[in-house]
Every structure is written in C-alpha cells, then in structure tokens.
DSSP file (Angstrom, degrees, kcal/mol; ACC not computed):
  #  RESIDUE AA STRUCTURE BP1 BP2  ACC     N-H-->O    O-->H-N    N-H-->O    O-->H-N    TCO  KAPPA ALPHA  PHI   PSI    X-CA   Y-CA   Z-CA
    1    1 A M              0   0    0      0, 0.0   118,-2.7     0, 0.0     2,-0.5   0.000 360.0 360.0 360.0 138.6  105.4   68.7  114.5
    2    2 A I  E     -A  118   0A   0     27,-0.3    29,-3.0   116,-0.2    30,-1.2  -0.934 360.0-169.4-108.5 125.2  102.4   71.0  113.9
    3    3 A V  E     -Ab 117  32A   0    114,-2.8   114,-2.6    -2,-0.5     2,-0.7  -0.938  18.0-147.0-121.9 135.4  100.8   70.6  110.5
    4    4 A A  E     -Ab 116  33A   0     28,-2.7    30,-2.1    -2,-0.4     2,-0.4  -0.899  18.6-152.9 -97.2 115.3   98.2   72.8  108.7
    5    5 A G  E     -Ab 115  34A   0    110,-3.2   110,-2.0    -2,-0.7     2,-0.4  -0.737  10.8-157.9 -88.0 136.8   96.0   70.6  106.5
    6    6 A I  E     +A  114   0A   0     28,-3.0    30,-0.4    -2,-0.4     2,-0.4  -0.950  14.8 179.0-121.0 133.9   94.5   72.4  103.6
    7    7 A G  E     +A  113   0A   0    106,-2.1   106,-3.4    -2,-0.4     2,-0.3  -0.980  18.6 159.2-125.7 144.1   91.5   71.5  101.5
    8    8 A F  E     -A  112   0A   0     -2,-0.4   104,-0.2   104,-0.3     2,-0.1  -0.998  38.9-105.6-164.2 158.2   90.2   73.6   98.7
    9    9 A S    >   -     0   0    0    102,-2.7     3,-1.9    -2,-0.3   102,-0.1  -0.433  40.6-111.4 -78.2 156.4   88.2   73.9   95.5
   10   10 A S  T 3  S+     0   0    0      1,-0.3    -1,-0.1    -2,-0.1   101,-0.0   0.718 120.2  55.5 -62.9 -19.1   90.0   74.0   92.1
   11   11 A T  T 3  S+     0   0    0    100,-0.1    -1,-0.3     2,-0.0   100,-0.1   0.368  80.5 126.5 -94.8   4.5   88.8   77.7   91.9
   12   12 A A    <   -     0   0    0     -3,-1.9    32,-0.3    99,-0.2     2,-0.2  -0.292  46.6-150.0 -63.4 147.3   90.4   78.7   95.3
   13   13 A T     >  -     0   0    0     31,-0.1     4,-2.2     1,-0.1     5,-0.2  -0.602  31.8 -98.7-109.7 172.2   92.7   81.7   95.2
   14   14 A L  H  > S+     0   0    0      1,-0.2     4,-2.6    -2,-0.2     5,-0.2   0.898 126.8  53.3 -55.9 -41.1   95.7   82.6   97.3
   15   15 A D  H  > S+     0   0    0      2,-0.2     4,-2.4     1,-0.2    -1,-0.2   0.870 105.7  53.5 -63.9 -37.3   93.4   84.8   99.3
   16   16 A S  H  > S+     0   0    0      2,-0.2     4,-2.0     1,-0.2    -2,-0.2   0.946 112.2  43.8 -61.0 -49.1   91.1   81.8   99.9
   17   17 A L  H  X S+     0   0    0     -4,-2.2     4,-2.5     1,-0.2    -2,-0.2   0.910 113.6  50.9 -63.7 -43.6   93.9   79.7  101.2
   18   18 A R  H  X S+     0   0    0     -4,-2.6     4,-3.1    -5,-0.2     5,-0.2   0.911 108.8  51.7 -60.9 -44.3   95.3   82.5  103.3
   19   19 A A  H  X S+     0   0    0     -4,-2.4     4,-1.8     2,-0.2    -1,-0.2   0.928 112.9  43.6 -61.9 -46.7   92.0   83.2  105.0
   20   20 A A  H  X S+     0   0    0     -4,-2.0     4,-2.3     2,-0.2    94,-0.2   0.922 116.1  48.7 -65.1 -43.5   91.4   79.6  106.0
   21   21 A Y  H  X S+     0   0    0     -4,-2.5     4,-3.0     1,-0.2     5,-0.2   0.924 109.2  52.2 -61.8 -46.6   95.0   79.2  107.2
   22   22 A D  H  X S+     0   0    0     -4,-3.1     4,-0.7     1,-0.2    -1,-0.2   0.890 111.5  47.1 -59.6 -40.6   94.9   82.5  109.2
   23   23 A Q  H  < S+     0   0    0     -4,-1.8     3,-0.4    -5,-0.2    -1,-0.2   0.941 118.8  39.1 -65.3 -47.9   91.7   81.4  111.0
   24   24 A A  H  < S+     0   0    0     -4,-2.3    -2,-0.2     1,-0.2    -1,-0.2   0.858 116.3  48.7 -73.6 -35.9   92.9   77.9  111.8
   25   25 A S  H >< S+     0   0    0     -4,-3.0     3,-2.8    -5,-0.2    -1,-0.2   0.507  72.6 132.4 -88.9  -4.0   96.5   78.7  112.7
   26   26 A A  T 3< S+     0   0    0     -4,-0.7     3,-0.1    -3,-0.4    -3,-0.0  -0.255  83.4   8.0 -52.1 123.0   96.0   81.6  115.1
   27   27 A G  T 3  S+     0   0    0      1,-0.2     2,-0.4     0, 0.0    -1,-0.3   0.487 109.5 105.5  84.7   3.5   98.1   80.9  118.2
   28   28 A H    <   -     0   0    0     -3,-2.8     2,-1.1   -26,-0.0    -1,-0.2  -0.947  66.7-137.4-121.0 138.5   99.9   78.0  116.7
   29   29 A A        -     0   0    0     -2,-0.4   -27,-0.3    -3,-0.1     2,-0.2  -0.763  31.1-154.4 -92.0  92.1  103.5   77.8  115.4
   30   30 A V        -     0   0    0     -2,-1.1   -27,-0.2     1,-0.1     3,-0.1  -0.471  18.4-173.9 -75.9 135.3  102.9   75.7  112.2
   31   31 A D        -     0   0    0    -29,-3.0     2,-0.3     1,-0.3   -28,-0.2   0.693  64.4  -0.2 -98.6 -25.7  105.9   73.7  110.9
   32   32 A A  E     -b    3   0A   0    -30,-1.2   -28,-2.7    22,-0.2     2,-0.3  -0.985  59.0-125.1-160.4 162.4  104.4   72.4  107.6
   33   33 A L  E     -bc   4  56A   0     22,-3.0    24,-2.7    -2,-0.3     2,-0.3  -0.819  25.0-173.4-110.2 154.8  101.4   72.3  105.2
   34   34 A A  E     +bc   5  57A   0    -30,-2.1   -28,-3.0    -2,-0.3     2,-0.3  -0.995  11.0 155.9-148.0 147.3   99.7   69.2  103.9
   35   35 A T  E     - c   0  58A   0     22,-1.9    24,-2.9    -2,-0.3   -28,-0.1  -0.951  51.0 -64.6-156.4 174.2   97.0   68.4  101.4
   36   36 A V  E >   - c   0  59A   0    -30,-0.4     3,-2.0    -2,-0.3    24,-0.2  -0.385  47.6-120.4 -67.8 143.0   95.8   65.6   99.2
   37   37 A A  G >  S+     0   0    0     22,-3.1     3,-1.8     1,-0.3    23,-0.1   0.746 106.1  68.1 -60.0 -28.2   98.2   64.6   96.4
   38   38 A D  G 3  S+     0   0    0     21,-0.3    -1,-0.3     1,-0.3    -2,-0.1   0.541  91.2  64.4 -74.6  -1.4   95.9   65.3   93.5
   39   39 A K  G X  S+     0   0    0     -3,-2.0     3,-2.1     2,-0.1    -1,-0.3   0.472  73.0 126.7 -92.7  -3.9   96.1   69.0   94.4
   40   40 A E  T <  S+     0   0    0     -3,-1.8     3,-0.1     1,-0.3    -3,-0.0  -0.284  71.3  24.5 -57.3 134.8   99.9   69.1   93.5
   41   41 A G  T 3  S+     0   0    0      1,-0.3     2,-0.3     2,-0.1    -1,-0.3   0.327  78.6 146.5  92.4  -6.9  100.7   71.8   91.0
   42   42 A H    <>  -     0   0    0     -3,-2.1     4,-2.5     1,-0.1    -1,-0.3  -0.495  48.3-137.8 -64.3 125.6   97.6   74.0   91.8
   43   43 A A  H  > S+     0   0    0     -2,-0.3     4,-2.5     1,-0.2     5,-0.2   0.874  98.5  49.5 -57.7 -45.0   98.9   77.6   91.3
   44   44 A A  H  > S+     0   0    0    -32,-0.3     4,-2.5     1,-0.2    -1,-0.2   0.893 112.4  48.8 -64.9 -38.1   97.3   79.1   94.4
   45   45 A L  H  > S+     0   0    0     -3,-0.2     4,-2.7     2,-0.2     5,-0.2   0.931 111.5  48.7 -66.0 -45.8   98.6   76.4   96.6
   46   46 A T  H  X S+     0   0    0     -4,-2.5     4,-1.9     1,-0.2    -2,-0.2   0.924 114.1  46.6 -59.5 -45.4  102.2   76.6   95.3
   47   47 A D  H  X S+     0   0    0     -4,-2.5     4,-2.7    -5,-0.2    -1,-0.2   0.905 112.1  51.0 -63.5 -41.9  102.1   80.4   95.7
   48   48 A F  H  X S+     0   0    0     -4,-2.5     4,-2.2     2,-0.2     5,-0.2   0.944 110.0  47.8 -63.2 -48.8  100.7   80.1   99.2
   49   49 A A  H  X>S+     0   0    0     -4,-2.7     5,-1.6     1,-0.2     4,-0.6   0.889 114.7  47.6 -59.7 -39.2  103.3   77.6  100.4
   50   50 A S  H  <5S+     0   0    0     -4,-1.9     3,-0.5    -5,-0.2    -1,-0.2   0.905 109.2  53.8 -67.4 -41.8  106.0   79.8   98.9
   51   51 A T  H  <5S+     0   0    0     -4,-2.7    -2,-0.2     1,-0.2    -1,-0.2   0.883 116.9  35.8 -61.7 -41.2  104.6   83.0  100.5
   52   52 A I  H  <5S-     0   0    0     -4,-2.2    -1,-0.2    -5,-0.2    -2,-0.2   0.441 104.8-130.8 -96.4   1.5  104.6   81.5  104.0
   53   53 A A  T  <5 +     0   0    0     -4,-0.6    -3,-0.2    -3,-0.5    -4,-0.1   0.885  56.4 139.0  54.9  48.5  107.8   79.6  103.5
   54   54 A L      < -     0   0    0     -5,-1.6    -1,-0.2    -6,-0.1   -22,-0.2  -0.936  57.4-106.6-119.7 146.3  106.6   76.2  104.8
   55   55 A P        -     0   0    0      0, 0.0   -22,-3.0     0, 0.0     2,-0.5  -0.388  32.3-138.8 -66.6 149.8  107.3   72.8  103.4
   56   56 A L  E     -c   33   0A   0    -24,-0.2     2,-0.4    -2,-0.1   -22,-0.2  -0.956  13.5-162.8-118.2 121.9  104.3   71.2  101.6
   57   57 A H  E     -c   34   0A   0    -24,-2.7   -22,-1.9    -2,-0.5     2,-0.5  -0.876   8.5-147.4-106.2 134.3  103.5   67.5  102.0
   58   58 A F  E     -c   35   0A   0     -2,-0.4     2,-0.4   -24,-0.2   -22,-0.2  -0.892  12.1-153.2-104.4 128.0  101.2   65.7   99.6
   59   59 A I  E     -c   36   0A   0    -24,-2.9   -22,-3.1    -2,-0.5   -21,-0.3  -0.839  19.6-116.6-104.7 131.1   99.1   62.9  101.1
   60   60 A A    >>  -     0   0    0     -2,-0.4     3,-1.5   -24,-0.2     4,-0.6  -0.393  25.7-122.1 -62.3 138.9   97.9   59.9   99.1
   61   61 A P  H >> S+     0   0    0      0, 0.0     3,-1.2     0, 0.0     4,-1.1   0.852 112.0  59.3 -52.8 -36.5   94.1   59.8   98.8
   62   62 A A  H 3> S+     0   0    0      1,-0.3     4,-0.5     2,-0.2     3,-0.1   0.802  99.9  57.6 -63.6 -28.1   94.0   56.3  100.4
   63   63 A D  H <4 S+     0   0    0     -3,-1.5    -1,-0.3     1,-0.2     4,-0.1   0.623 100.9  57.4 -78.7 -12.7   95.8   57.7  103.5
   64   64 A L  H X< S+     0   0    0     -3,-1.2     3,-1.7    -4,-0.6    -1,-0.2   0.843  92.7  68.0 -80.5 -35.7   93.0   60.2  104.0
   65   65 A A  H 3< S+     0   0    0     -4,-1.1    -2,-0.2     1,-0.3    -1,-0.2   0.779  97.3  51.8 -59.6 -31.0   90.2   57.6  104.3
   66   66 A G  T 3< S+     0   0    0     -4,-0.5     2,-0.3     2,-0.1    -1,-0.3   0.511  85.9 105.1 -86.2  -3.4   91.4   56.1  107.5
   67   67 A Q    <   -     0   0    0     -3,-1.7     2,-0.6    -4,-0.1    16,-0.3  -0.592  67.7-133.9 -83.6 136.3   91.6   59.4  109.4
   68   68 A R        -     0   0    0     -2,-0.3     2,-0.3    14,-0.1    -2,-0.1  -0.791  28.5-165.9 -89.3 119.8   89.0   60.3  112.0
   69   69 A T        -     0   0    0     -2,-0.6    16,-0.0     2,-0.1     3,-0.0  -0.689  26.6-141.2-107.3 158.7   87.8   63.8  111.5
   70   70 A L  S    S+     0   0    0     -2,-0.3     2,-0.2    14,-0.0    -1,-0.1   0.754  87.6  41.7 -85.9 -27.0   85.8   66.1  113.8
   71   71 A T  S    S-     0   0    0     13,-0.0     2,-0.4     2,-0.0    -2,-0.1  -0.728  72.0-142.9-119.0 167.7   83.8   67.7  110.9
   72   72 A C        -     0   0    0     -2,-0.2     2,-0.5    10,-0.0    12,-0.2  -0.950  10.9-173.5-142.3 120.3   82.2   66.3  107.8
   73   73 A S     >  -     0   0    0     10,-3.1     4,-2.6    -2,-0.4     5,-0.2  -0.932  21.4-145.2-104.0 128.8   81.8   67.6  104.3
   74   74 A T  H  > S+     0   0    0     -2,-0.5     4,-2.4     1,-0.2     5,-0.2   0.861 101.8  53.3 -63.1 -33.5   79.6   65.5  102.1
   75   75 A R  H  > S+     0   0    0      2,-0.2     4,-2.4     1,-0.2     5,-0.3   0.929 110.5  45.7 -65.9 -45.2   81.8   66.4   99.1
   76   76 A S  H  >>S+     0   0    0      7,-0.3     4,-2.9     2,-0.2     6,-1.0   0.907 112.9  51.1 -63.4 -41.8   85.0   65.3  101.0
   77   77 A R  H  X5S+     0   0    0     -4,-2.6     4,-1.2     6,-0.3    -2,-0.2   0.925 114.1  43.5 -61.6 -45.3   83.3   62.1  102.1
   78   78 A A  H  <5S+     0   0    0     -4,-2.4    -2,-0.2    -5,-0.2    -1,-0.2   0.886 123.2  35.7 -69.0 -38.8   82.1   61.3   98.6
   79   79 A T  H  <5S+     0   0    0     -4,-2.4    -2,-0.2    -5,-0.2    -3,-0.2   0.889 136.2  13.7 -84.3 -41.2   85.4   62.1   96.9
   80   80 A Y  H  <5S-     0   0    0     -4,-2.9    -3,-0.2     2,-0.3    -2,-0.2   0.455  93.8-115.8-120.2  -4.0   88.0   61.0   99.4
   81   81 A G  S  <<S+     0   0    0     -4,-1.2     2,-0.3    -5,-0.7    -4,-0.2   0.750  83.2  99.0  73.6  22.6   86.2   58.8  102.0
   82   82 A T  S    S-     0   0    0     -6,-1.0    -2,-0.3    -9,-0.1    -1,-0.3  -0.967  76.9-125.8-138.2 154.9   86.9   61.3  104.8
   83   83 A G  S    S+     0   0    0    -16,-0.3   -10,-3.1    -2,-0.3     2,-0.3   0.752  97.6  17.2 -71.7 -23.8   84.8   64.0  106.5
   84   84 A S     >  -     0   0    0    -12,-0.2     4,-2.7    -8,-0.2    -1,-0.3  -0.905  53.4-160.3-154.5 118.9   87.4   66.7  105.9
   85   85 A V  H  > S+     0   0    0     -2,-0.3     4,-2.6     2,-0.2     5,-0.2   0.903  99.8  52.1 -62.8 -40.9   90.4   66.8  103.5
   86   86 A A  H  > S+     0   0    0      2,-0.2     4,-2.1     1,-0.2    29,-0.3   0.954 114.3  40.5 -62.0 -50.9   92.0   69.5  105.7
   87   87 A E  H  > S+     0   0    0      1,-0.2     4,-2.5     2,-0.2    -2,-0.2   0.932 117.6  47.5 -65.2 -46.5   91.7   67.6  109.0
   88   88 A A  H  X S+     0   0    0     -4,-2.7     4,-2.6     1,-0.2     5,-0.2   0.881 112.1  50.3 -64.6 -38.7   92.7   64.2  107.5
   89   89 A S  H  X S+     0   0    0     -4,-2.6     4,-2.4    -5,-0.2     5,-0.2   0.924 111.5  48.3 -64.4 -44.5   95.7   65.8  105.7
   90   90 A A  H  X S+     0   0    0     -4,-2.1     4,-1.9    -5,-0.2    -2,-0.2   0.930 114.3  46.0 -61.8 -45.8   96.9   67.4  108.8
   91   91 A L  H  X S+     0   0    0     -4,-2.5     4,-1.0     2,-0.2     7,-0.2   0.925 113.2  48.6 -63.8 -45.7   96.5   64.3  110.9
   92   92 A A  H  < S+     0   0    0     -4,-2.6     3,-0.4     1,-0.2    -1,-0.2   0.910 114.7  45.0 -62.4 -43.0   98.2   62.0  108.3
   93   93 A A  H  < S+     0   0    0     -4,-2.4    -1,-0.2     1,-0.2    -2,-0.2   0.819 107.0  58.7 -72.4 -30.6  101.2   64.4  107.9
   94   94 A A  H  < S-     0   0    0     -4,-1.9    27,-0.3    -5,-0.2    -1,-0.2   0.701 105.7-139.0 -74.8 -18.7  101.6   64.9  111.6
   95   95 A G    ><  -     0   0    0     -4,-1.0     3,-1.9    -3,-0.4    -1,-0.2  -0.294  42.9  -3.9  97.9-176.8  102.1   61.2  112.1
   96   96 A T  T 3  S+     0   0    0      1,-0.3    24,-0.8    23,-0.1    25,-0.3  -0.222 128.4  14.2 -55.9 132.9  101.1   58.4  114.5
   97   97 A G  T 3  S+     0   0    0      1,-0.2    -1,-0.3    23,-0.2    21,-0.1   0.557  88.8 158.0  79.2   7.9   99.1   59.6  117.5
   98   98 A A    <   -     0   0    0     -3,-1.9     2,-0.3    -7,-0.2    21,-0.2  -0.240  19.9-167.1 -63.7 152.8   98.4   63.0  115.9
   99   99 A R  E     -D  118   0A   0     19,-2.1    19,-2.6    -9,-0.1     2,-0.3  -0.985  24.7-105.6-140.1 153.0   95.4   65.0  117.2
  100  100 A L  E     +D  117   0A   0     -2,-0.3    17,-0.3    17,-0.2   -13,-0.0  -0.580  27.8 176.7 -77.7 134.9   93.6   68.0  116.0
  101  101 A I  E    S+     0   0A   0     15,-2.9    16,-0.2     1,-0.3    -1,-0.1   0.447  81.3  26.1-113.1  -7.4   94.3   71.2  117.8
  102  102 A S  E    S-D  116   0A   0     14,-1.7    14,-2.3   -15,-0.0    -1,-0.3  -0.841  82.4-141.1-150.4 115.5   92.1   73.3  115.5
  103  103 A P  E     -     0   0A   0      0, 0.0    11,-0.1     0, 0.0    13,-0.1  -0.121  51.5 -52.5 -68.9 174.6   89.2   71.8  113.5
  104  104 A R  E     -     0   0A   0     11,-0.1     2,-0.4     9,-0.1    11,-0.2  -0.199  54.7-164.8 -52.7 126.8   88.4   72.7  110.0
  105  105 A Q  E     -D  114   0A   0      9,-2.7     9,-1.9    -3,-0.1     2,-0.4  -0.914  10.6-141.6-112.3 144.1   88.0   76.4  109.4
  106  106 A I  E     -D  113   0A   0     -2,-0.4     7,-0.2     7,-0.2   -90,-0.0  -0.898  14.5-119.7-114.8 132.3   86.4   77.7  106.2
  107  107 A S    >   -     0   0    0      5,-2.9     3,-2.0    -2,-0.4     5,-0.1  -0.266  31.5-110.4 -62.4 154.9   87.4   80.7  104.2
  108  108 A D  T 3  S+     0   0    0      1,-0.3    -1,-0.1     2,-0.1   -92,-0.1   0.813 121.6  52.0 -58.8 -31.4   84.7   83.4  103.8
  109  109 A D  T 3  S-     0   0    0    -93,-0.1    -1,-0.3     3,-0.0    -2,-0.1   0.494 108.3-129.5 -84.2  -1.4   84.4   82.6  100.1
  110  110 A R  S <  S+     0   0    0     -3,-2.0    -2,-0.1     2,-0.2     3,-0.1   0.685  79.3 111.2  64.6  22.5   83.9   78.9  101.1
  111  111 A L  S    S+     0   0    0      1,-0.1  -102,-2.7  -103,-0.1     2,-0.3   0.539  73.7  36.4-101.3  -9.3   86.6   77.8   98.6
  112  112 A A  E     -A    8   0A   0   -104,-0.2    -5,-2.9   -96,-0.2     2,-0.3  -0.992  57.9-167.3-145.4 150.4   89.3   76.7  101.1
  113  113 A T  E     -AD   7 106A   0   -106,-3.4  -106,-2.1    -2,-0.3     2,-0.3  -0.937   4.5-169.8-132.1 157.6   89.5   75.0  104.5
  114  114 A C  E     +AD   6 105A   0     -9,-1.9    -9,-2.7    -2,-0.3     2,-0.3  -0.991   4.9 178.7-148.6 141.0   92.3   74.5  107.0
  115  115 A A  E     -A    5   0A   0   -110,-2.0  -110,-3.2    -2,-0.3     2,-0.4  -0.968  19.6-136.3-138.3 154.5   92.8   72.5  110.1
  116  116 A I  E     -AD   4 102A   0    -14,-2.3   -15,-2.9    -2,-0.3   -14,-1.7  -0.943  19.9-179.2-119.3 132.2   95.8   72.1  112.5
  117  117 A A  E     -AD   3 100A   0   -114,-2.6  -114,-2.8    -2,-0.4     2,-0.4  -0.937  15.0-147.7-126.1 151.3   97.1   68.9  113.9
  118  118 A I  E     -AD   2  99A   0    -19,-2.6   -19,-2.1    -2,-0.3  -116,-0.2  -0.959  28.3-110.8-118.0 137.7  100.0   68.2  116.3
  119  119 A G        -     0   0    0   -118,-2.7   -24,-0.1    -2,-0.4   -22,-0.1  -0.306  12.7-146.7 -66.9 148.2  102.0   65.0  116.1
  120  120 A G  S    S+     0   0    0    -24,-0.8     2,-0.3   -25,-0.2   -23,-0.2   0.627  80.9  47.8 -90.1 -15.3  101.7   62.5  118.9
  121  121 A Q              0   0    0    -27,-0.3    -2,-0.1   -25,-0.3    -1,-0.0  -0.940 360.0 360.0-126.5 148.9  105.3   61.3  118.7
  122  122 A T              0   0    0     -2,-0.3    -1,-0.1    -3,-0.0    -3,-0.0   0.392 360.0 360.0-108.4 360.0  108.6   63.2  118.6
C-alpha cells in the first residue's frame, strides 16, 4: 500500500493540501491518505480527501513519535515528538517495514506538507 501522509497548519486551505500532495505524489499511485488524529474534522482536509476520493486514516499522536523521519520540523518535534507529521503519518499508516519513497514536500504557502510511504509487507 502506498500512503500519502499529510501535515498542516490549522489555517491550511484545500489549495495548500493539494499543492503539497501534488509535489510529493508525482509518479506514485497513492492508495490512501493519513494524518494525525487531532486533525480529524478539519474542513480543508475533509474536502481534499473527498476531492481525490481516497480513504483517510487518522494516526494516534503516540504512534507518530516512534517513526524515523528523514526531515525535521522543530514544531512537529515539539508538538508530536517526531520530525515530520507527514512522514510519520505515512509510515505509520503504511505498516510494518514501511519506507519513505518521497520525503516531506512543503506547499508554496508553507501551510501543508506531504510525504509518501510504501508498505513493507503485503
């Protein structure tokens, strides 16, 4: 399974999410989206998942902390104990043995990030 992990500010828009996703997912057939559970209900996220017709998985914050990320945001580290919410969400949702195939990409407005992981087991 290929998962797009999404990280974003509370002020992110549908365009913010789309821009980060488009950069990260280029050349990849994404099966699902994932983000931290406390983002559930965010209007732009709900609209984005609906627009691209992918299932959305919510990851418990504690499950992000153990993920090894390639990039590091000081805000993500302080809030969630991981270097990248996007990368950690993608890895957690993709399952055991997952690896990143696209590190965190940042939207031009800097309000959203996206990373792509592929599951290690089928």
